[in-house]
N, C-alpha and C positions, 0 to 999 in steps of 0.2 A: 265685428272687428275683423281684420283678412287675419287668413292663417300668416302663422308664423312664417317664414319665408331662407333665414340665415342662420347659422348655426348661434348666433350671437340674439335672432330672437326668440327661439327654442331657449336657449339660456335663462334669459328675461322671464319667460311662460313658468320655469323650472320656479324660479326662484318666487314666483308667486303663489304656486299651486304646491309647494313641499312646504309655506309656510301655515297652511289652513289643510294637512292631512287628517283623516280618518284613519283612527285605530284601533274604535270601538267593533264588540259584533254588535249587527241587527237584526234585532229578534222582538215581534210582534211592534212593528214601526217604533222602534227605539233603538238609539244605539246604545249599549250599554256595555262594563266591561266585565270579563269573563268571571263567573262565578268564583275562581279558585284567585282572581287578580291578578294569575297571572301573563306575562308578556314574553313576547319576541320582538328581535330586532328584525325591522328589513332594511335591505342594505344595497345601493347603487352599487351594482358588480364592475361599473364603470370605473371607478373613484375609491369605492370601499369604503363610503361616506354615507350614515346615518341615516334613513329616510324616515321610520315612524317607529314607536314601538307599537306592536298590533297585540288583541289582546288574544290570550292562548286559551279557545272554547276546551272543553274535554265534557265527558261524558253527564254532567250535572246541567249542563248548555246545553246540550243534546233533548235532555228531557224537557225542560222548558219549552223549547223551539219545535220540539214535537206535539207537545201537549198543544202549543197556541195553535199549529199548521192543522193538527186533525180537526181544532175546534170550529175554525174558521171554515175549513173544510163541513163538519158536520151543519153549521148555521149556513150555508150555500150562499153567503155574501159574495164569492163567485163560481161556484161548481155549478150553481143553479142559473146560478147571472145567463139571460141570454144569449147565447152567441158573438151576434152583431155586437153585444154592447162590450162583453170581454173583446172584441177583436178594437172596439173605441179605444178602450182602455191602454192595447197595445201601441196603439198607433200611436197616441200621444208619449209612449215610453219611449219609442224612435224615432218621432220628432226634438223630444228632450235628449236622447244621445247623439245626434244628429245637428243639436245646437250645441254639444259641448266634444265634440268628438276631438281636437286637438286637447284638448284638457284629458280627457280618457286615453288617447292614442301616447301621450305622453306620461304617463302614469306608467303604462304598461313596458315603454323603453326605458323609464328611471327604474325600475321596478325588478326586470329581468335580464334588462344589459339590450334587448332587441334596435334596430336602425328606427327613429322616430318614423321615417317613410314606410319601413314595413309595419310599425305597428298603426299607422295612417289608412293599411289597404286592410286591414283588419275591422278597425272601425265598418270599413266600407261594407267588408262582411257581418257583421253582430248586425248591425242597424237594418240589412237586408233578411237576415234571418228574421228575426221581429217580427216584421214587416211582412215576410212571407207566409208566417204562419199564422201571423194576425187575418188577414186573407183569407186564408185555407179555412178556419174553423167552422164559419158559415156555408161554406160551399161544400161541404164531405156530407152528402145523404146516407141515410139508416135504410136497412133494404124491406120488402115485404120478401113473404116464400109464396115459391108458386102452390099453393093450395088448394085446395078444392073448392065451392061453396059454404062449405058447413064450420070455414072453420079460418082466423085470418091470424097467420104467421108473421109475428115483427121481428127483426134484431136490428137491435139499439148500439148505438155506444155510446160507453159511460165512462167520464173520470176514474183513474186506479182511487186514490182520493190523498197521501202525503206520499211524495218522489222528493227523494235523497239526489242529489248533482251533484258528482266531486271531480274537479275537473283537473288541469296539467298546468304547469308555469308558463308553457314554449309559446300559445297563444292564449292570453289569458281572456282576456274580454269574449274573443272571438268564440272559443269554447263553451266558455258560459251561456253563451246567446243561445249555438245550437243546441244545449242544452235546454234550459230552462226554457226558448219560445216553444216548444212544442207541448210543454208537459202543462206550460200554464193556462197556452190556447185551448186546450181542451179541457180545462175547469180544475187543474189540482193542486194544490197545495205544493210550495216548493221549498226545502231546506238545501239551500246550495255553499258546498266546501270548497272555497277556492285553495290554490295549491300553497303550503305558507310561504312556498319564495317569490309568489307575484300575486299577493291578496287586495291589493291597495285600487285597482279600480273594479273588483266585486264590491269593495265598500263604495264608492260614488255613483256604482251603479244602483244598491238600496238606494241611495237619494233620490235619486231622479224616480224611481219606482215609486217610492213614496208620493213624491209631486206628483206622479202622473196618473194618481187615483187607486195604484193595485190595495186590495182590502188588508188591513190589520192582520196578518198570521200565515197570509198568504206567501209571501214571498221573505224569507230571512236568510242571511246570512251569519256562516259560523266561522269563522278565519280557524286555524290551530293545526295539530298534527295528523297524517293518518291514524298512525297507533291510538291516538287516542279521540277526538270527537270521530273522525272518520270512522275507528269501528266500533263505536258506540254507534253511527247513525246505520252502519252496516247490520247489526246486531238487533236492534228494535224490532218489537215484535209489533209494534203500532205505524210503520215504514212500509207503504207498499209496491217501492219500486224501487233500485237503485241502479242511476245509469254513470257510467262511471268513462273515461278516457286516463290514460297512464299506462301504464309496465303491465307484461305480461304477469310477473310476479305478482304483481297487487292486486291483480285481477284474479289469479285464481286463486288468493285469500280473499277478498270477497264472495265469491261464491261460493266458499267454504260457511263466511259469517250469513251467508242467505239460507244456507242446507240447517246451522246450530240453530234458526231463530223461526222466523214464520215462513221461511220460502216465497219469499220477495223474490220479482222479476229481478234480475240482474241483466243490464245491457253494456256488454263493454266493449273499450274500441281502444286497443292494445299495441302493443311494440310492431316494430316492423324493421324489414331487412329489404327494402325492397328493388327489384332488377330494373335496368331499363336496358334494354336490348336494340344494339344499330345495328342493322344491314349494310352492306354496299352500295342496295342501291338505293341508300336515303338521298332526301336533293336538300343539297347546298350543307356541306361539312362545316364549315363556318358556322352557320347556325344554328345546327343540331348540336356541336361541339359548346355553345354559347350555353343553350338550353339542357343541356347532359351537365354541364358546371353548375350551373343556377340551382339545379336538381338536388345538390347538398350541400352547397354552398350558403343557399339562401337563410335565415332565420340563425346562420352560424351552424345548420347540421342540424339545429332544436325542432326537428321537423320528424311527427310519426311515418309520414309517405317519403321521406328525404328518398333521393333516386340511389343510395351509399353503394348499389353495385352494378358495374356499369360494365355490361355487355357487350364485345364489339366486332364484328366479324374481321377474322385474321387480313385477309389480304389490303382492310383500309386502317389496320390497327394505328401501323405506327403514325402514320398523318394524323388520324383521330389524335389521341389522345394529344401529339403535339399541340394540338388545339386547344385541347383542354387543359391542360399543363399553362397555356397562355391565359387562356381566359382566365385562372383560376389566377394568375398573378396581377388580375386587373382587379378581383374581387376581393382584395382588404380587406383587415378590419378599422376599425377607427372609431371616432367620439361617437356613439349614439346617437346624439344630437344635430348633428353634423349632415343634411340633406346628402350629399357628396357622399355617405358611409356606405359600400354594400353590406358587410357582416357590421355586430357591433361586440357585446362582451359576454362569454360563457353565462351562465348566470347564477353561478356560484365557484365557491374553490372545492366542494367533493365533484359538480362536473365537468372543472376544469383539468383535476388532478385524475379524475377517469378517463379522459380521452387524452391527454400527454400520454398517459400510460400504455393504450391503446397504439398511440405511435409507436413508442418502442420496441413492444412486444411484434409489432408489424415488422420492423427493422431485423429482430430478433431471430423472426421466420422467415426472415429469407423472399419476402417483398421485396421490389425493387424503390424506393423513394424516390419522386420523383420531383415533388418539389415541396418544399411547408417543413413541418416539424420543429421548427427550432422555438423556443418561447419568447416571450413580445416583453422591453424591460417596460415598467413603470407601475403602478398602484393596480391598475384594470387587469379583470382575466379574460383576457384577448388570444389569442391563438388563428396562424394565419392558415388559410386554405392545404390539405393538404392532397397528393394526391400519387398511390402505390398502384404499379404494374406490376403484372405478374404473378397477382394473388390467386390463389387453391383455395377451397371448399371449405377443406380443413383447419386455414388457418382461422385464428379470431377476428382478426379484420375483414376476415368472406363470407365470416356465419354471422358473428352475433353483435346484436342491435347497438353502438357506440352515442349513438346520439349527439355527434359532432361532425366540425367541418373533413372527414376522410373519406375520401371515396377510393374503391375497391376498385381494380381494372380487372375484367377476365377476358380471354380471349378464348373465341370459339371458330369451329370448320364450316359447320354443315347446323338448320335449322333446327333440327332433332337434338343437336346438343345444344344451341343455347336453348329450349324448351327444358330440357334436363337439369342447366344449370340453375336455369329461374328457378325453376319447379325445387330447387334442393333446398330446403328452409327450410323452416320451422313457423313462419311467418308464410300471412296470404293480405297484407294490404293493400296492399296496391303496384302497377311493377308498366312499365311503357313497351312501347313500340315505335321504331323510324322505319320506314319501309317507303315505296312508292307499287309495291306489286298488291293490291287488293286480295286476288285470293292468298298470296300469304298472310297476309296482315287479318282475314279473317279464320284462317285457319289455327292464326298461332295466338290469338284474341280468345277463341273457344278452351283452346289447354292450357292456359295459364290460368294456376293454384291464384287468384288474385279475386280479392271483390270489388278492386276497381282498375279499369286497364287505359290506360289514354296512348291514344295512337297519334305520331307525328307531334307531340305536344309532351308537358309535363304538368303533371295537377291542377288541366281545366277542370272545368264543372262552373255551373250556378247553385242557385237555392232548389232548381228540379230537380237535382240528381242527386239520390242516397249514397253516401259516404260512411264507411265502412269495411271490415274485412273477415276471412275465414282462416281458417285452421286458428294460431294461437296466435292469432291476430284479434279474437275477440269475435262477438258474435250480433252486436247490435248496429244501427242504424243513424247515421243520425241527417237534418236535411230532408226535404221535398216531402211529400204527402208520406213517405211508407216511415216517418216518424212521428207523427201523431197516431198513428195506431201502437207503435211502442207504451205509449200512456193513457191508453183507452182499454176498454176491456169488455168484449160484446154481450150484452143477455140477452136470448133468446124468448118472446113472449106467445104461447098461441089463445089464443081466444076463438072459445067455442060459439060458432052464431045461431044453433041447431033452436 
C-alpha cells in the first residue's frame, strides 16, 4: 500500500487505525487491563476528541511486570542468547516497524499533536536506532588484560538485568527506540513506561515486538502516571537501571528514588535552554535565519534541544531578526494530518496554558514581541510562532525552559560576550554556532558548556553520534556505541595459569 499523500488520505487511515486502538498494558506477552481497573483518556489535542481509554497502571502492575522481567532474565531466554541471534530478532522488529511506519507515525501525530510529516521523520530515527544497536551488539569485543604469562586477565561486558525506561511525550516512539534499543541489544529485560500524554505508539510497538519474537517478559509496556507506576519502578529493589528523558525536576526526583532503593543506575536526559549563536561572518543570512526559526518552531517548540535562545551579533541583528520573523510567519500551525502543516497542536491544555503564560510574562517583563502571541480560535490547542527581541538573561523567557514555540533573541558585541550569555544557564544540552571562521568555531565549541554543539546547522547527527547533556540537562547518552555501555556492566576475571 502506498503512503498517504494528502490530508484526506491521512484522515482515511486515521479512521481505520482509531477503530482498533489498543489501550491495555502489555505484561508478559499479553495485553491486560490494570490490576485496579483504572483507565485514563487519550485525547487528540488538535480536535479535543477521545482516541482511547488507556490502562492506568500503578505499583501492583509494576510488581507483576518486574517479576516477569526478572524471571525472563534469570532464565536466560534473552540475556544468554547469542548476540547474533538477538540481532536477528531486533532486525525483524525493525522490519516490522518499517512495514507499519505510516500507522506508527499516525498514532504519534494523533496522540500528541505533531505534524504527521514530523512523525514520519521520527519513525526513520526509531527504526534506524533499532537497526544500529542490533548490528552493533555482535561487533563489540571484550578485553584481555596485559598480564604476564602466569595469568590471564579478561574484562567481560554483561547485561545489567531489569531496565526501566521512562520516555517523554514529545517524540514518543523515537525516544522509546533510543532507550530500548541498546538495553535490549545488550541482553536486558526492559519495562517501558510511556508518557500518559502519548502512550498509543508504545502499545502498538509491543505487539510488533511480540511478532518479531522477543521472548515473554523481556519487553513490557506499562502506561500510567509518573507518580504511580513511574515511582514504583524507580523505587523497586529489583530494577537495576532507570533510563529517563524528561524534565530536570522529575530527573532529580528519580535520582532520590534510586538512593532510597538499591542504588540503581540512573541515566538522565533532562531539560534544555539551548543557545544558537550567529556571528556576523556567517554565510547566507536567509538560510541561517530559516534554520534558526526551524530550530525553535519545529514540533511546536516541544523539543528538548530547541534553539530557544538566539544570540545574534549586533552588527547584523536587525536584518537577521527581520528574516527570522518572516520565517516564523511561514511556519504556522495547522491540521497535524495535513502534510502542508509545519506545526501542529500543543500536546494538552496544561502545556498550552503554560506556554501562553510565558508569552504574557515576556510582554510584562519588557521584551519586544515581534510576532505571534495571539490565541488561535477553534477546538484545537494551537499557538502561533512567537519571537521576542531585546531579551535579557534575568527574564523568565530568557532563562526558563518553556517547551513551546517561543524564541528569545539576545544581542552581543564580542565573542566573549556571546560565550558568557550562552553559558549563563543551568542547562547544557545543545548549542549552535554559525560562522565561517574555523579558528573562531574551534575556540567557541571548546568553551561552550554543552553536551552537543551544532556548527553551521541545527540538530545535525545520526546514530553514530551520542546524544545527551551536561549540567542540569542530565548525565546519560542515547544513540551510538556509548549508549550500550550504560546498559552493561564490567566483570573482571583473573585466571591463574601456574
